[in-house]
C-alpha positions as CSV (number, residue, x, y, z in Angstrom):
1,M,-81.0,-245.9,-82.6
2,K,-81.6,-244.2,-85.9
3,L,-81.6,-246.0,-89.2
4,E,-78.9,-243.9,-90.6
5,V,-75.9,-243.4,-88.4
6,S,-72.7,-241.5,-89.1
7,K,-69.4,-243.2,-89.9
8,I,-68.0,-242.0,-86.5
9,T,-71.0,-243.6,-84.7
10,L,-70.4,-246.8,-86.6
11,E,-66.7,-246.8,-85.6
12,H,-67.7,-246.2,-82.0
13,L,-70.2,-249.1,-82.2
14,R,-67.5,-251.4,-83.6
15,R,-65.2,-250.4,-80.7
16,Y,-68.0,-250.8,-78.2
17,Y,-69.0,-254.3,-79.3
18,T,-65.3,-255.3,-79.7
19,E,-64.8,-254.4,-76.0
20,L,-68.0,-256.2,-75.0
21,L,-66.8,-259.4,-76.7
22,S,-63.1,-259.1,-75.6
23,D,-63.3,-262.0,-73.0
24,Y,-64.8,-264.5,-75.5
25,P,-62.8,-266.7,-77.9
26,D,-62.1,-265.4,-81.5
27,V,-64.6,-267.9,-83.0
28,L,-68.0,-268.5,-81.4
29,T,-70.6,-271.2,-81.9
30,T,-74.3,-270.3,-82.4
31,Q,-74.9,-271.7,-78.9
32,I,-72.4,-269.2,-77.3
33,V,-73.9,-266.3,-79.4
34,S,-77.3,-267.3,-78.3
35,E,-76.2,-267.3,-74.6
36,I,-74.6,-263.8,-75.1
37,T,-77.4,-262.1,-77.0
38,G,-80.5,-263.8,-75.8
39,Y,-81.6,-264.6,-79.3
40,G,-82.5,-268.3,-80.1
41,K,-80.1,-270.6,-81.9
42,T,-82.6,-271.0,-84.7
43,S,-82.6,-267.2,-85.3
44,I,-78.8,-267.1,-85.2
45,N,-78.5,-270.1,-87.6
46,N,-81.0,-268.4,-89.9
47,W,-79.0,-265.2,-89.9
48,C,-75.9,-267.2,-90.8
49,N,-77.7,-269.2,-93.5
50,K,-79.1,-266.0,-95.1
51,G,-75.7,-264.3,-95.0
52,Y,-76.5,-261.7,-92.4
53,I,-73.7,-263.1,-90.3
54,K,-70.6,-264.4,-92.0
55,S,-69.8,-267.8,-90.6
56,F,-68.5,-271.2,-91.5
57,K,-69.7,-274.7,-90.8
58,K,-67.6,-277.3,-88.9
59,N,-69.2,-280.5,-87.8
60,N,-72.6,-279.2,-89.1
61,V,-72.4,-276.3,-86.6
62,N,-72.1,-272.6,-87.6
63,H,-69.0,-271.0,-86.2
64,I,-68.8,-267.2,-86.2
65,P,-65.6,-265.3,-86.0
66,K,-65.9,-262.5,-83.5
67,V,-65.0,-259.9,-86.0
68,Y,-68.0,-260.9,-88.1
69,L,-70.3,-260.9,-85.1
70,T,-69.2,-257.4,-84.4
71,E,-69.8,-256.4,-88.0
72,F,-73.3,-257.9,-87.7
73,F,-74.1,-256.0,-84.5
74,C,-73.2,-252.8,-86.3
75,S,-75.4,-253.7,-89.4
76,L,-78.6,-252.0,-90.3
77,Y,-80.3,-255.4,-90.2
78,F,-79.4,-256.0,-86.5
79,R,-80.1,-252.4,-85.4
80,T,-83.6,-252.6,-87.0
81,I,-84.7,-255.9,-85.5
82,T,-88.3,-255.2,-84.3
83,R,-88.4,-257.6,-81.3
84,K,-85.1,-257.0,-79.6
85,S,-83.8,-259.3,-76.9
86,D,-83.2,-257.8,-73.4
87,W,-79.5,-258.0,-74.0
88,H,-79.9,-256.0,-77.3
89,I,-81.9,-253.3,-75.6
90,K,-79.5,-253.1,-72.7
91,T,-76.4,-252.8,-74.9
92,L,-78.0,-250.1,-77.0
93,K,-78.8,-248.1,-73.9
94,R,-75.3,-248.7,-72.5
95,F,-73.7,-247.7,-75.8
96,S,-75.0,-244.1,-75.4
97,R,-73.5,-243.9,-71.9
98,W,-70.3,-245.5,-73.1
99,Q,-69.9,-243.0,-75.9
100,K,-70.7,-240.0,-73.7
101,Q,-68.1,-241.2,-71.1
102,R,-65.4,-241.6,-73.7
103,M,-66.1,-238.2,-75.2
104,A,-66.2,-236.6,-71.8
105,K,-62.8,-238.1,-71.0
106,G,-61.5,-236.8,-74.3
107,E,-60.5,-240.3,-75.4
108,E,-59.8,-241.1,-78.9
109,I,-62.4,-243.7,-79.9
110,N,-61.4,-244.1,-83.5
111,G,-59.5,-247.4,-83.5
């Protein structure tokens, strides 16, 4: 994916990741995010501690609201990770197909 993406593409990415995460609870622990994404808990905790992912601590565990995780997935930082997990690579490939399918069906993807 390109560094610069259009507003429409970002809206589509948000919708795509929202759909991907729809079966998960509204707030996720780093353990669950690690299981979903294939990135280690240490990386996810570092992203939270550095402010790349908005989160809050409860019982010394980072909790990430799904809406902020989706925001992170759409961020330039996440999109430009050099060593992407298998999940990350697969979801980027699937996004192109998802977007083409929606456009072919004439679906409104904006919100």
